[in-house]
C-alpha positions as CSV (number, residue, x, y, z in Angstrom):
1,X,171.8,-24.0,-14.1
2,X,174.8,-22.6,-12.0
3,X,173.8,-18.9,-12.5
4,X,170.1,-19.4,-11.1
5,X,171.6,-21.4,-8.2
6,X,173.8,-18.6,-7.4
7,X,171.0,-16.0,-7.7
8,X,168.8,-18.1,-5.4
9,X,171.6,-18.5,-2.9
10,X,172.3,-14.8,-2.9
11,X,168.4,-14.1,-2.6
12,X,168.3,-16.5,0.4
13,X,171.4,-14.7,2.0
14,X,169.9,-11.2,1.5
15,X,166.6,-12.4,2.8
16,X,168.3,-13.8,6.0
17,X,170.2,-10.5,6.4
18,X,167.0,-8.4,6.0
19,X,165.3,-10.7,8.5
20,X,168.2,-10.1,11.0
21,X,168.0,-6.4,10.4
22,X,164.3,-6.4,11.0
23,X,164.7,-8.2,14.2
24,X,167.3,-5.7,15.2
25,X,165.1,-2.9,14.3
26,X,162.3,-4.3,16.5
27,X,164.7,-4.6,19.4
28,X,165.9,-1.1,18.9
29,X,162.3,0.3,18.7
30,X,161.5,-1.7,21.8
31,X,164.5,-0.4,23.6
32,X,163.7,3.2,22.6
33,X,160.1,3.0,23.8
34,X,161.3,1.5,27.2
35,X,163.7,4.4,27.4
36,X,161.1,6.9,26.4
37,X,158.7,5.5,29.0
38,X,161.2,6.0,31.7
39,X,161.1,9.7,30.9
40,X,157.4,9.9,30.7
41,X,157.2,11.4,34.4
42,X,159.2,14.4,33.1
43,X,156.7,15.2,30.5
44,X,153.8,14.7,33.0
45,X,155.3,17.1,35.5
46,X,155.7,19.5,32.6
47,X,152.0,19.2,31.8
48,X,151.1,19.8,35.4
49,X,153.3,23.0,35.6
50,X,152.2,24.5,32.3
51,X,148.6,24.2,33.0
52,X,148.9,25.5,36.3
53,X,150.5,28.6,34.7
54,X,147.6,28.8,32.2
55,X,145.1,28.9,35.1
56,X,146.8,31.8,36.7
57,X,145.7,33.8,33.7
58,X,142.3,33.5,35.3
59,X,143.4,35.0,38.4
60,X,144.9,38.1,36.5
61,X,144.9,38.5,32.7
62,X,148.5,39.9,33.1
63,X,149.7,36.5,34.1
64,X,149.4,35.0,30.6
65,X,152.6,33.1,29.6
66,X,153.3,31.6,26.4
67,X,154.0,27.8,25.6
68,X,157.3,29.1,24.0
69,X,158.3,30.5,27.3
70,X,157.6,27.5,29.2
71,X,159.3,25.2,26.6
72,X,162.5,27.3,27.2
73,X,162.3,26.6,30.8
74,X,161.6,22.9,30.1
75,X,164.7,22.5,27.9
76,X,166.6,24.6,30.3
77,X,165.8,22.4,33.1
78,X,167.2,19.3,31.5
79,X,170.6,21.1,30.8
80,X,170.9,22.5,34.3
81,X,169.8,19.4,36.2
82,X,172.4,17.1,37.9
83,X,173.3,14.2,35.6
84,X,173.0,10.6,36.8
85,X,173.7,7.1,35.6
86,X,170.5,5.7,36.6
87,X,167.5,6.8,34.4
88,X,165.2,6.9,37.6
89,X,167.7,9.3,39.3
90,X,168.1,11.3,36.2
91,X,164.3,11.7,35.8
92,X,164.0,12.8,39.5
93,X,166.8,15.4,39.0
94,X,165.0,16.9,36.1
95,X,161.6,16.9,37.8
96,X,163.1,18.7,40.7
97,X,165.0,21.2,38.6
98,X,162.3,21.9,36.4
99,X,159.7,22.3,39.1
100,X,161.8,24.8,41.1
101,X,162.9,26.7,38.0
102,X,159.3,27.2,36.8
103,X,158.3,28.3,40.3
104,X,161.0,30.9,40.5
105,X,160.3,32.2,37.0
106,X,156.6,32.6,37.5
107,X,156.9,33.6,41.0
108,X,159.0,36.7,40.0
109,X,156.0,38.0,37.9
110,X,153.2,37.7,40.3
111,X,151.8,40.0,42.8
112,X,152.6,39.2,46.4
113,X,149.0,38.2,47.1
114,X,148.9,35.6,44.3
115,X,152.1,33.8,45.0
116,X,150.7,31.3,47.4
117,X,147.8,30.6,45.1
118,X,150.3,29.5,42.2
119,X,152.2,27.1,44.3
120,X,148.9,25.7,45.8
121,X,147.5,25.1,42.2
122,X,150.9,23.4,41.2
123,X,150.7,21.1,44.4
124,X,147.2,20.1,43.9
125,X,147.5,19.2,40.2
126,X,150.6,17.4,40.9
127,X,148.8,15.2,43.6
128,X,145.8,14.8,41.3
129,X,147.9,13.7,38.4
130,X,149.7,11.2,40.7
131,X,146.4,9.8,41.6
132,X,146.7,10.6,45.2
133,X,143.9,13.1,45.2
134,X,140.8,13.3,42.9
135,X,139.2,16.3,41.5
136,X,136.3,16.1,43.8
137,X,138.6,16.5,46.8
138,X,140.1,19.7,45.3
139,X,136.5,21.2,44.8
140,X,135.7,20.0,48.5
141,X,138.8,22.2,49.7
142,X,137.4,25.2,47.5
143,X,133.7,24.9,48.2
144,X,133.3,23.3,51.6
145,X,129.7,23.1,52.7
146,X,128.7,26.2,50.7
147,X,126.0,24.1,48.8
148,X,124.4,23.0,52.1
149,X,121.4,24.8,53.8
150,X,121.7,25.2,57.6
151,X,117.8,24.8,57.9
152,X,117.7,21.4,55.9
153,X,120.6,19.6,57.4
154,X,121.2,17.9,60.9
155,X,121.2,20.5,63.6
156,X,124.4,21.6,65.1
157,X,125.0,20.1,68.4
158,X,126.8,23.3,70.1
159,X,126.4,26.8,70.0
160,X,130.0,27.4,69.9
161,X,130.2,26.0,66.3
162,X,129.3,28.5,63.6
163,X,126.9,27.7,61.1
164,X,129.5,27.7,58.3
165,X,131.8,25.4,60.3
166,X,129.0,22.8,60.8
167,X,128.0,22.8,57.2
168,X,131.7,22.3,56.2
169,X,131.9,19.5,58.9
170,X,128.8,17.8,57.3
171,X,130.1,18.0,53.8
172,X,133.4,16.8,54.7
173,X,131.8,13.7,56.3
174,X,129.6,13.0,53.4
175,X,132.3,13.7,50.7
176,X,135.3,12.0,52.2
177,X,135.0,8.5,53.8
178,X,138.0,9.2,56.0
179,X,135.9,11.8,58.0
180,X,132.7,10.0,57.8
181,X,132.5,9.9,61.6
182,X,133.6,13.6,62.1
183,X,130.2,14.9,63.2
184,X,129.7,12.2,65.8
185,X,133.1,12.6,67.2
186,X,132.8,16.2,67.6
187,X,129.5,15.6,69.4
188,X,131.0,12.8,71.6
189,X,134.3,14.7,72.4
190,X,132.9,18.1,72.8
191,X,135.5,19.4,75.4
192,X,138.7,18.7,73.4
193,X,137.1,19.7,70.1
194,X,136.1,23.0,71.7
195,X,139.4,23.6,73.0
196,X,140.9,22.9,69.6
197,X,138.5,25.3,68.0
198,X,138.8,28.3,70.3
199,X,142.8,28.1,70.3
200,X,144.5,31.0,68.8
201,X,146.7,28.7,66.7
202,X,145.0,25.3,66.2
203,X,147.3,24.5,63.3
204,X,149.8,24.0,65.9
205,X,147.9,21.4,67.9
206,X,147.0,17.9,67.4
207,X,143.7,17.4,65.6
208,X,141.4,15.5,68.2
209,X,140.6,11.9,67.2
210,X,142.4,12.1,63.9
211,X,146.1,13.1,64.6
212,X,147.5,9.6,64.7
213,X,145.5,8.5,61.5
214,X,146.6,11.7,59.5
215,X,150.2,11.2,60.6
216,X,150.2,7.7,59.2
217,X,149.2,8.9,55.8
218,X,152.4,10.5,54.6
219,X,151.2,11.1,51.0
220,X,148.1,13.0,51.7
221,X,148.2,13.5,55.5
222,X,149.1,17.1,55.0
223,X,146.1,17.6,52.7
224,X,143.7,16.0,55.1
225,X,145.0,18.3,57.9
226,X,144.3,21.3,55.6
227,X,140.6,20.1,55.1
228,X,139.9,20.1,58.9
229,X,141.4,23.5,59.2
230,X,139.7,24.8,56.3
231,X,136.2,23.4,57.5
232,X,136.4,24.6,61.2
233,X,139.0,27.5,61.3
234,X,139.0,29.3,57.8
235,X,140.9,32.2,59.3
236,X,143.9,29.9,59.7
237,X,143.6,28.4,56.4
238,X,146.6,30.3,54.7
239,X,149.1,29.4,57.3
240,X,147.9,26.0,57.0
241,X,148.2,26.0,53.3
242,X,151.8,26.9,53.6
243,X,152.3,24.0,56.0
244,X,150.6,21.6,53.5
245,X,152.9,22.7,50.8
246,X,155.8,22.4,53.0
247,X,155.1,19.0,54.3
248,X,153.9,17.5,50.8
249,X,156.9,15.3,49.6
250,X,156.6,16.5,46.0
251,X,157.1,20.1,47.1
252,X,159.0,21.1,50.2
253,X,160.0,24.1,52.4
254,X,161.7,26.1,49.6
255,X,158.3,26.5,47.8
256,X,156.9,28.6,50.8
257,X,160.2,30.1,52.1
258,X,160.7,33.8,51.3
259,X,162.8,34.3,48.0
260,X,164.5,37.4,46.6
261,X,165.2,38.1,43.2
262,X,168.3,40.3,42.7
263,X,169.0,42.5,39.6
264,X,172.0,40.2,38.9
265,X,169.9,37.1,38.8
266,X,167.4,38.7,36.4
267,X,170.1,40.0,34.1
268,X,171.6,36.4,34.0
269,X,168.4,35.2,32.4
270,X,168.0,38.1,30.0
271,X,168.1,37.7,26.3
272,X,168.5,40.7,23.9
273,X,165.2,39.9,21.9
274,X,162.9,39.7,25.0
275,X,162.2,43.0,27.0
276,X,162.0,43.0,30.8
277,X,159.3,44.9,32.2
278,X,159.4,46.2,35.8
279,X,156.2,47.3,37.5
280,X,156.3,50.0,40.0
281,X,154.4,49.6,43.1
282,X,154.0,51.4,46.5
283,X,157.4,51.4,48.2
284,X,159.2,49.5,45.4
285,X,161.1,51.4,42.8
286,X,163.7,49.4,40.8
287,X,165.3,52.5,39.2
288,X,168.3,52.6,41.4
289,X,169.0,48.9,41.2
290,X,168.9,49.0,37.3
291,X,171.2,52.0,37.2
292,X,173.7,50.3,39.6
293,X,173.6,47.3,37.4
294,X,174.3,49.4,34.3
295,X,177.2,51.0,35.8
């Protein structure tokens, strides 16, 4: 039966064609998944930034930012970032552009006293997400030895150490293996630690017994230095926080250097359907700038 033979031959050819297309579809799917995974770090950084913004609403309810606003920044960063042939370089450019654009956008709407807080939250979230820090490390920075009782812990060795500083040292040694010997090292090398403790700018000095080890740890060395300053010299913590952000590879100096937003830069980002609200504060009246731009 020639007709039947032709039908079977045609069916076999179609089956082979379908099989080849299915193989090609699987290869295409695998290629798409591979490319998508290459860009996953962009989504990860976007998540870190967005939830950092969300947490700022706990500092002040006025700092609430919608997901729609952030998505606009997210998409804009991909358009404005430098193009690159290599996917890894392209991802790096997008992440760098998105992080800085988000910082400038949010920074513009914060009170001066809260600007460093936002950058610190972003930096810590980025390091925790990257696996370089644990959430317990962040809590150690925030709480120190506040949960300890001076009457139920090892007696402080020297009168020049404040009770709070000694509790912080003990908590640091118990919570982080890197500083497990810190109490004994302070006791052993009293003179050099006392000199460091009493200095007007201890953040500018080498940390006794730990300077070399901290310097060798390029990824979290700045955070370890911040923990020591926070534990012993809380009054210098803000300055050291700026240095921590400046020295962290994922951030850098431009996130702590002073920035100024001009009327022209604000106008360039305005859209007709979204109002821009200027808040009056002591010594700052934007009226003249707005009128000058309008002219």
